[in-house]
C-alpha positions as CSV (number, residue, x, y, z in Angstrom):
1,M,0.0,0.0,0.0
2,P,1.5,3.3,-1.0
3,V,2.1,5.8,1.8
4,N,2.4,9.6,1.1
5,R,5.0,11.7,2.9
6,N,2.5,13.3,5.3
7,A,1.2,9.9,6.4
8,L,4.8,8.7,6.9
9,I,5.6,11.8,9.1
10,R,2.5,11.0,11.1
11,Y,3.4,7.4,11.7
12,R,7.0,8.2,12.6
13,T,5.8,10.9,15.0
14,I,3.3,8.6,16.7
15,D,6.1,6.0,17.0
16,N,8.5,8.5,18.6
17,C,5.8,9.5,21.1
18,L,4.9,6.0,22.1
19,R,8.5,5.0,22.5
20,N,8.9,7.9,25.1
21,R,7.6,6.1,28.2
22,F,8.4,9.1,30.4
23,K,5.2,10.8,29.2
24,K,1.6,9.7,29.1
25,W,0.2,10.1,25.7
26,T,-3.5,10.9,25.3
27,L,-5.1,11.2,21.9
28,E,-5.0,15.0,22.2
29,A,-1.2,14.9,23.0
30,L,-0.6,12.7,19.9
31,I,-2.6,15.2,17.8
32,D,-0.5,18.1,19.1
33,A,2.8,16.2,18.4
34,V,1.8,15.2,14.9
35,S,0.5,18.7,14.1
36,D,3.9,20.2,15.2
37,A,5.8,17.7,13.1
38,L,3.7,18.4,10.0
39,Y,4.3,22.1,10.5
40,E,8.0,21.7,11.0
41,F,8.7,19.3,8.1
42,Q,5.9,20.3,5.6
43,G,4.9,23.8,6.6
44,I,1.3,22.6,7.2
45,D,-0.2,24.8,9.9
46,K,-3.6,23.2,9.9
47,G,-3.9,20.7,12.8
48,V,-4.8,17.1,12.1
49,S,-8.2,15.7,13.2
50,R,-8.9,13.1,15.8
51,R,-10.3,10.9,13.1
52,T,-7.0,11.0,11.2
53,I,-4.9,10.0,14.2
54,Q,-7.3,7.3,15.2
55,A,-7.1,5.9,11.6
56,D,-3.3,6.2,11.7
57,I,-3.2,4.1,14.9
58,E,-5.4,1.5,13.4
59,M,-3.3,1.4,10.3
60,M,-0.1,1.0,12.4
61,R,-1.8,-1.8,14.4
62,S,-2.6,-3.7,11.2
63,N,-0.3,-5.6,8.9
64,K,-1.1,-3.5,5.8
65,L,2.2,-1.7,6.2
66,G,4.0,-4.5,7.9
67,Y,4.0,-2.6,11.2
68,E,1.6,-4.7,13.4
69,A,2.4,-2.2,16.1
70,P,1.4,-3.4,19.7
71,I,-0.5,-0.2,20.5
72,V,-2.6,-0.5,23.6
73,V,-4.7,1.9,25.7
74,V,-4.0,2.2,29.4
75,D,-6.6,3.4,31.9
76,K,-8.9,3.9,28.9
77,K,-7.0,7.1,28.1
78,Y,-3.2,6.7,27.5
79,Y,-1.7,5.2,24.4
80,T,1.5,3.2,24.6
81,Y,3.3,0.2,23.2
82,S,2.8,-3.0,25.2
83,D,6.3,-4.0,24.1
84,K,8.7,-1.3,25.4
85,D,11.3,-2.3,22.8
86,Y,9.0,-2.0,19.8
87,S,9.4,0.6,17.1
88,I,8.3,0.7,13.5
89,T,11.9,1.7,12.7
90,N,13.0,-1.8,13.8
91,I,11.0,-3.7,11.1
92,P,12.6,-4.5,7.7
93,L,12.4,-1.8,5.1
94,N,9.6,-2.4,2.5
95,H,9.8,-1.7,-1.2
96,Q,8.5,1.8,-1.0
97,D,11.1,2.6,1.8
98,M,13.8,1.4,-0.5
99,Q,12.6,3.5,-3.4
100,V,12.6,6.6,-1.2
101,L,16.1,5.8,0.2
102,T,17.4,5.3,-3.4
103,E,16.0,8.6,-4.5
104,V,17.5,10.4,-1.5
105,S,20.9,8.7,-2.1
106,N,20.9,9.7,-5.8
107,L,20.1,13.3,-4.8
108,L,22.8,13.5,-2.2
109,K,25.4,12.0,-4.6
110,Q,25.1,15.0,-6.8
111,F,26.7,17.1,-4.0
112,K,29.7,14.8,-3.5
113,G,32.9,16.7,-4.2
114,F,31.6,20.1,-3.3
115,N,33.6,21.6,-0.4
116,H,30.5,22.9,1.3
117,F,29.1,19.4,1.5
118,A,32.2,17.4,2.4
119,D,30.5,16.2,5.5
120,L,27.9,14.5,3.4
121,N,30.4,12.0,1.9
122,E,30.3,9.6,4.9
123,M,26.5,9.9,5.2
124,V,26.0,9.0,1.5
125,S,28.4,6.1,1.8
126,K,26.4,4.8,4.8
127,L,23.2,5.2,3.0
128,E,24.4,3.4,-0.1
129,D,25.8,0.6,1.9
130,K,22.5,0.2,3.7
131,I,20.6,0.1,0.4
132,Y,23.0,-2.4,-1.0
133,T,22.6,-4.8,2.0
134,Q,18.8,-4.5,1.9
135,K,18.5,-5.1,-1.8
136,T,21.0,-8.0,-2.0
137,N,20.4,-9.4,1.4
138,S,24.2,-9.4,1.7
139,P,26.6,-8.4,4.6
140,A,27.6,-4.8,4.7
141,V,30.8,-3.9,2.8
142,I,31.6,-0.9,5.1
143,D,31.9,-1.3,8.8
144,F,31.5,2.2,10.3
145,E,32.3,3.0,13.9
146,K,29.2,2.7,16.1
147,N,28.1,2.1,19.6
148,E,24.8,0.3,19.6
149,N,24.4,0.3,23.4
150,L,24.9,4.1,23.7
151,K,22.2,5.7,25.8
152,G,20.6,9.1,25.3
153,L,20.2,9.0,21.5
154,E,16.4,9.3,22.0
155,W,16.9,12.9,23.1
156,L,18.7,14.1,19.9
157,E,15.6,15.0,18.0
158,T,13.9,16.6,21.0
159,I,16.9,18.8,21.7
160,R,17.4,19.7,18.0
161,K,13.8,20.8,17.7
162,A,14.1,22.9,20.9
163,I,17.2,24.6,19.5
164,V,15.6,25.4,16.1
165,A,12.3,26.6,17.8
166,R,14.3,28.5,20.5
167,K,12.4,26.8,23.3
168,A,13.5,26.1,26.8
169,I,13.5,22.6,28.1
170,C,13.2,21.0,31.5
171,V,16.1,18.5,32.0
172,T,16.5,15.8,34.6
173,Y,20.2,15.1,34.7
174,R,22.5,12.9,36.8
175,S,26.3,13.2,36.4
176,F,28.5,10.2,37.2
177,K,29.6,11.9,40.4
178,A,26.1,12.8,41.7
179,R,24.2,10.7,44.2
180,Q,20.9,11.7,42.7
181,A,19.5,13.4,39.7
182,S,18.8,17.1,39.5
183,T,16.1,18.9,37.5
184,F,16.5,22.3,36.0
185,C,15.4,24.6,33.2
186,F,17.9,24.8,30.3
187,S,18.2,26.7,27.0
188,P,20.1,24.5,24.5
189,Y,22.4,26.0,21.9
190,L,24.4,23.3,20.2
191,L,24.5,19.5,19.8
192,K,28.1,18.2,19.8
193,E,29.3,14.7,19.0
194,Y,32.6,13.3,20.2
195,R,33.7,9.7,19.7
196,N,30.1,8.4,19.2
197,R,28.8,10.2,22.3
198,W,26.5,13.2,22.2
199,F,26.5,16.4,24.3
200,V,24.4,19.5,24.3
201,L,25.8,22.9,25.1
202,G,23.5,25.5,26.6
203,V,22.7,27.7,29.6
204,S,21.0,26.9,32.8
205,H,18.2,29.1,34.0
206,A,19.7,29.3,37.5
207,R,20.4,32.7,39.0
208,N,24.0,32.9,37.7
209,K,23.0,31.3,34.3
210,P,26.1,29.1,33.9
211,L,27.1,27.7,30.6
212,L,26.8,23.9,30.8
213,N,27.8,21.0,28.6
214,L,25.5,18.0,29.3
215,A,26.0,14.4,28.2
216,L,22.9,12.9,26.6
217,D,23.7,9.5,28.1
218,R,23.4,11.0,31.6
219,T,20.1,12.7,30.8
220,E,17.0,10.9,32.3
221,T,14.1,13.1,31.1
222,I,13.5,16.1,28.8
223,E,10.3,18.0,28.6
224,E,9.2,21.4,27.3
225,H,9.4,24.3,29.8
226,P,7.3,27.4,29.8
227,D,10.2,29.7,30.8
228,E,11.4,32.1,28.1
229,Y,14.3,30.9,26.0
230,I,17.6,32.6,26.8
231,P,19.3,33.4,23.5
232,N,23.1,32.9,23.1
233,R,25.0,36.2,23.5
234,Q,28.1,34.7,25.2
235,I,30.0,32.7,22.6
236,D,30.6,32.1,18.9
237,L,29.1,28.6,18.5
238,S,30.9,28.0,15.1
239,T,34.3,28.3,16.8
240,Y,33.7,27.5,20.4
241,Y,35.3,24.0,20.3
242,D,38.1,24.9,17.8
243,D,40.7,25.2,20.6
244,V,39.8,22.0,22.5
245,L,40.0,18.2,22.1
246,G,36.7,16.8,23.1
247,V,34.0,18.8,24.9
248,T,35.4,19.9,28.3
249,K,35.9,23.6,28.3
250,T,34.8,26.8,30.1
251,P,34.5,30.2,28.3
252,N,37.4,31.9,30.2
253,Q,40.0,29.2,29.5
254,R,42.8,30.0,27.1
255,A,44.7,27.7,24.8
256,C,48.4,27.0,25.2
257,E,51.0,25.3,23.0
258,V,51.4,21.6,23.9
259,V,54.7,20.2,22.7
260,F,55.2,16.4,22.5
261,W,57.7,13.8,21.2
262,V,56.5,10.7,19.4
263,D,58.8,7.8,18.6
264,D,59.6,6.9,15.0
265,S,57.2,3.9,14.9
266,N,54.2,5.9,15.9
267,A,55.0,9.2,14.2
268,P,53.4,8.2,10.9
269,Y,50.1,7.6,12.7
270,V,50.2,11.1,14.3
271,I,51.1,12.6,10.9
272,T,48.3,10.9,9.0
273,K,45.7,11.4,11.8
274,P,46.6,14.6,13.7
275,I,45.7,14.7,17.3
276,H,44.2,18.2,16.7
277,H,43.7,20.4,13.6
278,T,46.3,22.9,14.9
279,Q,49.0,20.2,14.9
280,K,52.4,21.2,13.5
281,F,55.6,19.3,12.9
282,L,58.5,21.0,14.7
283,T,61.7,18.9,14.2
284,D,63.2,15.5,13.8
285,E,65.1,13.7,16.5
286,M,67.3,10.6,16.4
287,D,64.5,8.3,17.6
288,G,61.4,10.3,16.9
289,K,59.7,13.5,15.9
290,I,58.4,16.6,17.9
291,F,55.0,18.1,17.3
292,S,52.9,20.9,18.8
293,I,49.2,21.6,19.1
294,R,47.5,24.7,20.4
295,V,44.7,23.6,22.7
296,I,43.1,24.0,26.2
297,P,44.4,21.2,28.4
298,N,41.6,19.0,29.6
299,F,40.6,15.4,30.5
300,E,40.1,14.3,26.9
301,L,43.6,15.6,25.9
302,E,45.2,13.8,28.8
303,R,43.4,10.5,27.8
304,E,44.6,10.9,24.2
305,L,48.2,11.5,25.1
306,L,48.2,8.7,27.7
307,G,46.9,6.3,25.1
308,F,50.3,6.3,23.4
309,G,52.0,5.0,26.6
310,S,55.8,5.1,26.5
311,R,55.8,6.0,22.8
312,L,54.9,9.7,23.5
313,R,56.4,12.2,25.9
314,V,54.9,15.6,26.7
315,L,57.6,18.2,26.7
316,G,55.5,21.2,27.6
317,P,53.8,23.0,29.3
318,R,55.4,21.9,32.5
319,S,52.0,21.6,34.3
320,L,50.7,19.1,31.7
321,R,54.0,17.2,31.6
322,K,53.8,16.8,35.4
323,R,50.1,15.7,35.2
324,I,50.9,13.0,32.6
325,K,53.9,11.8,34.5
326,E,51.8,11.4,37.7
327,E,49.1,9.5,35.9
328,L,51.7,7.1,34.4
329,Q,53.3,6.6,37.9
330,L,49.9,5.8,39.4
331,A,49.4,3.2,36.6
332,I,52.8,1.6,37.4
333,N,51.9,1.6,41.1
334,G,48.7,-0.1,40.4
335,Y,50.5,-2.9,38.5
336,D,53.0,-3.2,41.4
337,V,50.3,-3.6,44.0
338,Q,48.5,-6.3,41.8
339,I,51.8,-8.2,41.3
340,Q,52.5,-8.1,45.0
341,A,49.0,-9.4,45.9
342,I,49.4,-12.2,43.4
343,N,52.8,-13.2,44.9
344,E,51.4,-13.1,48.4
345,D,48.5,-15.3,47.4
346,S,50.8,-17.8,45.7
347,E,53.0,-18.0,48.8
348,G,50.0,-18.6,51.0
349,T,49.0,-21.7,49.0
350,V,52.3,-23.4,49.2
């Protein structure tokens, strides 16, 4: 059965709503969500009717589209999925889906090679690989980096919409160090990905309005908030992360020159994949090469440098060199303690 674009938007919106189990979805709430989605994606400002949404729910429950969605009504009022893991996005793509994907892929391929659309190349490759595997029922020929167990991805679209619409959100958040979660009003500015994890940069509505960087995998709930959105007048979002590796930064920090030595066996890896876009080659040494980057020292930088072990030495600044040396010494101490414990256990069993 052919499905037009508006119907597909309605089905996907209803699916997104019912997957969000932190909110109770009445028919009226579903109507509002679908109306907002149609306005955002299609510019349709006329709300959908109760009859349309009721028909959509029945269509999703049926096997006409292959969904057979387990939609149930709780307390004669709230719609949800009886299977919390169900989503129409988990079912195999049908013929029409494949046609749409092929059309999108062909359109995007026209922009490959343009500098302004360089970021599209990987996305187009992913899309073409997905189409190939579905059509031929063959294994993928490109294995992209991914983290299938990553939490928090369900908040991406909610936050993106809030940024575009300039709306405040109410966030329940629990950092790894906190004993319990805290809830606060937040104006989001920018979504940031780093090594398959997602973060959102924005400002809290607390009295001093601090700039915060929240990890989506530590976010428990997100809802719209009636507070007025606080527009960004503090920072240039297009360059905010240019002087940092990762996401850890505060606006008043300044970048410094980090100089490091890398042995000959690992120098080619650093040359072909720079640690930071500011990386410069400084000089050759007998057993390695010296490079520099201009960044703000932070946790992510330390983790990157420590990952090379003995094959990289920080030469400056002195504070970072001391920090890396202390971390390496702690690692050695940990191994010494473990070896001592093993030796003591073995002696006790003799």
